DRENZALO-744933 format. One record per residue (C-alpha): z, x, y; residue in three letters. Coordinates in steps of 0.5 Angstrom, whole numbers, plus 500, padded with zeros to 3 digits. Layout:
BEGIN
Z X Y ALA
...
***
This chain:
BEGIN
818 375 562 UNK
815 382 560 UNK
820 388 560 UNK
817 391 567 UNK
819 385 570 UNK
826 385 567 UNK
827 392 569 UNK
824 391 576 UNK
829 385 577 UNK
835 389 575 UNK
833 394 580 UNK
833 390 586 UNK
840 387 584 UNK
845 387 590 UNK
849 393 590 UNK
856 394 594 UNK
861 400 595 UNK
868 398 595 UNK
875 400 593 UNK
879 398 587 UNK
885 394 589 UNK
887 391 582 UNK
886 393 575 UNK
891 389 571 UNK
886 385 567 UNK
883 387 561 UNK
876 389 562 UNK
876 386 569 UNK
877 390 576 UNK
878 387 583 UNK
874 390 588 UNK
875 390 596 UNK
869 390 600 UNK
870 392 608 UNK
865 389 613 UNK
865 390 620 UNK
863 384 625 UNK
862 384 632 UNK
866 379 636 UNK
862 374 639 UNK
865 374 646 UNK
869 380 647 UNK
864 385 643 UNK
870 388 639 UNK
868 390 632 UNK
873 386 627 UNK
874 388 620 UNK
873 383 615 UNK
875 384 607 UNK
872 380 601 UNK
875 381 594 UNK
870 381 588 UNK
872 381 581 UNK
867 386 577 UNK
867 387 569 UNK
869 394 567 UNK
867 395 560 UNK
871 401 558 UNK
877 400 563 UNK
876 406 566 UNK
878 404 573 UNK
884 405 577 UNK
887 402 583 UNK
884 406 589 UNK
878 408 586 UNK
872 408 590 UNK
866 404 586 UNK
859 401 586 UNK
858 394 583 UNK
852 391 582 UNK
851 383 582 UNK
849 380 575 UNK
849 373 572 UNK
856 369 571 UNK
860 373 566 UNK
866 368 567 UNK
869 363 572 UNK
870 368 578 UNK
866 375 575 UNK
859 375 578 UNK
859 383 579 UNK
859 389 574 UNK
861 396 575 UNK
855 401 576 UNK
859 408 577 UNK
866 411 580 UNK
864 415 586 UNK
871 418 587 UNK
877 417 583 UNK
884 416 586 UNK
889 422 585 UNK
895 420 580 UNK
902 421 582 UNK
***
């Protein structure tokens, strides 16, 4: 593949926003993503959560941070995402 196609493919990768719920592993964070699903019969919106493991090269994230992660090639058995940026830091106590 040419460089242009590789850059284009990387830009079109899926990105999502979520909250860091664990940073105990080395270079790995667990991000919780919330989505709202409409109940098929009653019409009420229900919150559903997914946990995704993301690669954090510098161990920069902490619990409570709002982050953007991007889909990437499999990095380990469970890691398929990488950290793009930290949108909001959680205040330390």
